C-alpha positions, 0 to 999 in steps of 0.5 A, a space after each residue: 591501504 592494506 600495507 598501513 595495517 599493523 603486521 600486514 607484511 610481518 609474515 613476509 620473510 624471506 631471502 633468496 637462496 639457490 637450490 643445491 642443484 643450481 650450485 651443482 649446475 654452476 659448478 659443472 659449468 665452470 668445470 666444463 669450461 675450465 673457469 674458476 669459481 669465486 666466493 664473496 661474503 657480505 659482512 652484516 648483510 642484513 644491516 644493508 637493507 633499507 626498510 619501507 615500513 615504519 618500524 619502531 624499537 625501544 631504547 636498548 638497555 644501557 642507551 636509555 636517554 635520561 628524561 626520554 625513557 618513554 620515547 622509541 627509535 624509528 628504524 630506517 634500515 634493518 637490524 639482525 633479528 628483525 623479521 623484515 631484515 632478510 626481505 630488506 637485504 634481498 631487495 637491496 642486493 637485487 637492485 644492486 644487481 640490476 643496476 649493474 647490468 645483470 639479469 635475474 633468471 626467471 626460474 631460479 631467483 637466486 641466479 643472476 647472469 650478465 653479458 657484456 658487448 663481446 658476449 662474455 659471461 658472468 654468473 652469480 649464484 646467491 645464498 642469502 649473504 654468501 655468493 659464488 661467481 664464475 665466468 669466462 672473462 677475468 676482467 668481468 670478475 675483477 670488476 664485479 668484485 670491485 663493484 661489490 666492495 664499493 657497495 658493501 663490506 665484503 670478504 673476498 675468499 679467493 677461490 672457492 674451497 668450501 660452500 654449503 657443506 661441500 668442500 671444493 678442490 679446483 685444479 687444472 684437471 677439474 673441479 672436485 667436490 667432497 661432501 660428507 654424508 653419514 660416515 662415508 665420503 662421497 667424491 664427485 668430479 665435474 
């Protein structure tokens, strides 16, 4: 099998990131419908992904077992710095979303959508280990936060105020984005 060859998938390194246009579209949709946008950050995301292939590492300095200096460790989960870590994390979060009723967008693989039986909507936009989400039903938002917290060690950042270098102000009269470019400030209201 080709997957048994050393280095076969070593160059297969990626983690889905939403395009900035997708983020802007989600923000515009939230503003148009007067929805709030929430961010979550997965702590140590790359440590959550199980790896399918055999990967071995040397014993780290200071943790070498006496009498077993020549032995190595076989990894079962990814580590930061491991080339397979972003792919393993993406696979894990994708399985989580699908298990929880989300559908992946066909043309933007970092965008997930969930509808319930009442046709309420929850939209999640993934940027490696950071995600933003919005929707028309607070109970779906709270459910999603709880499901994420059960599965991963999370930081709930409240309402979105900063994402990908863009400052976000959410008020009753709209959502305002501030982005510094060069030395001038550009204001965009959605």
